[in-house]
C-alpha positions as CSV (number, residue, x, y, z in Angstrom):
1,M,-3.8,46.7,107.0
2,T,-2.8,50.2,106.2
3,A,-1.7,52.0,103.4
4,A,1.6,51.8,104.0
5,S,1.5,47.7,104.5
6,D,-0.5,47.2,101.2
7,R,2.0,49.1,99.4
8,A,4.3,46.8,100.8
9,A,2.8,43.8,99.7
10,E,2.0,45.3,96.2
11,L,5.6,46.1,96.0
12,S,6.8,42.5,97.3
13,E,4.8,41.0,94.9
14,N,5.9,42.7,92.1
15,L,9.3,42.1,92.4
16,R,8.9,38.9,93.3
17,A,7.0,38.4,89.6
18,L,10.2,40.6,87.9
19,R,13.0,38.9,89.6
20,A,11.0,35.6,87.8
21,R,10.8,37.3,84.5
22,I,14.4,38.6,84.8
23,A,15.7,35.0,85.8
24,A,13.4,33.2,83.2
25,A,15.0,35.9,80.4
26,C,18.7,35.1,81.8
27,E,18.1,31.0,81.4
28,A,16.9,31.4,77.8
29,A,20.0,33.2,77.8
30,G,22.4,30.7,79.2
31,R,23.1,33.6,81.6
32,A,23.2,33.3,85.2
33,A,20.6,35.6,86.9
34,A,22.9,37.1,89.4
35,D,24.5,38.6,86.7
36,V,21.5,41.0,85.7
37,T,21.4,43.9,88.1
38,L,18.1,45.4,88.3
39,I,17.7,49.1,88.8
40,A,14.9,50.6,90.1
41,I,13.3,53.7,88.2
42,T,11.5,55.5,90.6
43,K,10.5,58.9,89.5
44,T,7.4,60.4,89.9
45,F,7.0,57.3,93.1
46,P,7.8,59.3,96.4
47,A,10.8,58.7,99.3
48,S,8.9,56.2,101.0
49,D,8.8,53.6,97.8
50,V,12.3,54.2,97.8
51,R,12.6,53.1,101.0
52,L,10.5,50.2,101.1
53,L,11.9,48.5,98.1
54,A,15.3,48.9,100.2
55,D,13.5,46.8,102.9
56,L,12.8,44.4,100.1
57,G,16.5,44.1,99.3
58,I,16.7,46.5,96.5
59,T,20.0,48.0,96.4
60,D,20.2,50.1,93.0
61,V,18.0,53.4,92.2
62,G,17.3,55.3,89.2
63,E,16.1,58.9,88.3
64,N,16.1,61.3,85.5
65,R,15.1,64.6,86.5
66,D,17.9,66.1,89.3
67,Q,15.0,68.2,90.8
68,E,13.5,65.0,91.6
69,A,16.5,63.2,92.4
70,A,18.7,65.3,95.0
71,P,15.9,65.7,97.4
72,K,14.8,62.1,97.1
73,A,18.6,60.8,97.8
74,A,18.5,63.0,100.6
75,A,15.5,61.7,101.9
76,C,17.2,58.5,101.6
77,A,20.7,58.7,102.7
78,G,20.3,57.2,106.0
79,L,19.3,53.7,105.2
80,E,21.5,50.8,105.8
81,P,23.0,49.2,103.5
82,P,23.8,52.6,101.4
83,L,21.7,52.6,98.1
84,R,23.3,53.1,94.5
85,W,21.7,56.0,92.7
86,H,21.8,55.9,89.1
87,F,21.4,59.2,87.4
88,V,19.5,57.9,84.1
89,G,18.0,61.0,82.2
90,Q,19.5,63.8,79.9
91,L,21.9,65.7,81.9
92,Q,22.4,69.1,81.3
93,V,26.3,70.4,82.0
94,N,24.6,73.4,84.6
95,K,23.3,70.5,86.9
96,A,26.2,68.5,87.2
97,R,27.2,69.8,90.4
98,S,24.2,68.7,92.0
99,V,24.2,65.5,90.1
100,V,27.8,64.4,91.5
101,R,26.5,64.9,95.2
102,Y,23.9,62.1,95.6
103,A,24.5,59.8,91.8
104,D,27.0,56.7,92.1
105,V,26.4,56.4,88.3
106,V,25.7,58.9,85.3
107,H,24.4,56.7,82.5
108,S,23.8,59.3,80.1
109,V,27.5,60.4,79.4
110,D,26.9,61.4,75.4
111,R,29.6,64.6,74.9
112,P,32.5,65.7,75.6
113,K,31.8,69.1,77.0
114,L,29.6,66.6,80.1
115,V,32.5,64.9,80.8
116,R,34.7,68.1,81.5
117,A,32.1,69.2,83.6
118,L,31.4,65.8,85.7
119,G,35.0,65.2,86.2
120,T,35.7,69.1,87.7
121,R,32.7,68.7,89.9
122,A,33.4,65.3,90.8
123,R,36.9,66.2,91.7
124,D,35.2,69.6,93.6
125,A,33.0,67.1,95.8
126,G,35.7,64.2,96.5
127,R,33.6,61.7,95.1
128,V,34.4,58.9,92.3
129,I,31.7,59.1,89.7
130,T,31.2,55.7,87.1
131,C,30.1,56.9,84.0
132,L,28.0,55.0,81.0
133,I,28.9,56.3,77.5
134,Q,25.1,56.6,76.2
135,V,24.7,55.3,72.6
136,D,22.4,56.7,69.7
137,L,21.0,53.6,68.2
138,D,17.9,55.7,66.4
139,P,18.6,55.1,62.9
140,G,18.0,59.0,62.5
141,P,18.8,60.8,65.5
142,D,17.3,62.3,67.8
143,P,18.0,65.0,70.0
144,E,15.4,64.6,72.6
145,R,17.1,61.1,73.9
146,G,20.3,62.0,73.5
147,G,23.1,59.8,73.2
148,A,26.8,59.7,71.5
149,Q,26.9,58.4,67.8
150,P,28.1,54.8,67.5
151,A,31.5,56.0,65.8
152,D,32.0,58.6,68.2
153,V,32.0,55.9,71.5
154,A,35.5,55.2,71.4
155,A,37.1,58.5,72.1
156,L,34.6,59.6,73.9
157,A,35.3,56.6,76.2
158,D,38.5,57.4,75.7
159,E,38.1,60.9,77.4
160,V,35.5,59.5,80.6
161,A,38.9,56.9,81.0
162,A,41.4,59.6,81.2
163,A,39.2,61.9,83.5
164,N,40.1,61.7,87.8
165,G,37.4,61.6,90.0
166,L,35.1,59.5,86.9
167,V,35.5,55.7,86.4
168,L,34.7,54.5,83.0
169,G,31.5,51.8,83.3
170,G,30.5,51.0,79.9
171,V,27.7,51.5,77.5
172,M,23.9,52.7,78.2
173,A,21.1,53.0,75.2
174,V,17.5,52.9,74.8
175,A,15.8,51.3,72.2
176,P,14.7,52.8,69.5
177,L,11.0,54.0,69.1
178,G,8.8,51.8,66.1
179,E,11.7,49.3,66.0
180,P,12.2,45.8,67.2
181,P,14.5,46.1,70.3
182,R,16.3,43.2,69.8
183,P,18.8,43.8,66.7
184,A,19.4,47.3,68.5
185,F,20.3,45.7,71.4
186,R,22.8,43.6,69.7
187,R,24.0,47.1,67.9
188,L,24.8,48.3,71.2
189,A,26.7,44.7,72.3
190,E,28.9,44.9,69.2
191,V,29.9,49.0,70.5
192,A,30.7,47.4,74.3
193,Q,32.8,45.0,72.5
194,V,34.6,48.2,71.2
195,V,34.6,49.8,74.6
196,R,36.2,46.9,76.0
197,A,38.8,45.9,73.3
198,S,40.6,49.6,75.0
199,H,38.9,49.1,78.6
200,P,38.5,46.1,79.7
201,G,37.0,46.7,83.0
202,A,34.2,48.7,81.5
203,M,31.6,45.5,81.5
204,M,28.5,47.5,82.2
205,I,25.7,47.2,79.8
206,S,22.6,49.4,80.9
207,A,20.0,48.4,78.3
208,G,16.5,47.1,78.7
209,M,13.4,48.8,80.2
210,T,10.1,47.2,81.6
211,G,8.5,46.2,77.5
212,D,12.3,45.1,76.4
213,L,14.5,43.4,79.3
214,D,13.9,40.3,78.2
215,E,15.6,41.0,74.6
216,A,17.9,43.1,76.3
217,I,19.1,40.3,78.4
218,A,19.4,38.1,75.6
219,E,21.7,40.6,74.0
220,G,24.1,40.7,76.9
221,A,22.6,43.7,79.3
222,T,24.1,43.4,82.8
223,H,21.8,46.4,84.1
224,V,18.1,46.6,83.6
225,R,16.0,49.6,84.4
226,V,12.7,49.0,85.5
227,G,10.1,51.1,86.8
228,T,6.3,50.7,85.4
229,A,7.1,46.9,85.7
230,L,7.7,47.3,89.7
231,L,5.9,50.3,90.9
232,G,3.0,50.1,88.7
233,S,2.0,53.3,86.3
234,R,4.0,56.7,86.5
235,R,2.4,59.2,88.3
236,A,2.7,62.7,87.2
237,F,5.5,64.8,87.6
238,V,4.8,67.9,89.4
239,R,8.1,70.9,88.7
């Protein structure tokens, strides 16, 4: 077997096991497996892995650094069906122009200035970008992780919904470090309910990664962001 076929077989087995895990978590929560979308987080892995995943039926791919994501999305632009690209990392305003050229969904919208920048750049590019409000679930705010305070989410959601070029998709969060994830994801579900009261179409809850996707699904996650369980240990990122 070639290195490419070995990698394809590895990814196929990892995906099979991951889908079985998601299905089991959904069954335990009384939910249909089809209700949960898997986003393959491919940061530090090559475009060749993205193409192999697409061959295996993956349709949603996530990245967290524009300098890596932009060329990778360009390298995979010819795939059919087209991939849906998710930007999941902290986003600086000056990167909005680049990100809106390839990202279909931005998961890390957490401040009005970023909403305005994304709206302007999306309109300039003739695109419509789905935005998720990142919610800070940490007891003590951590600027390195980002996120809007729960009390500020409703107003920020209104701003996204009112912006031409943007669509409010829902909410996203990362479980706090050093805290059981399930209560945090329950708080996220409560914030999501508040958002949906004013914006019924904002149905997405992006939560859960390799270590805590089961708890996230139990609390209503509609999208899980998985890297390690699918692709293996993360490689070093070279700038």
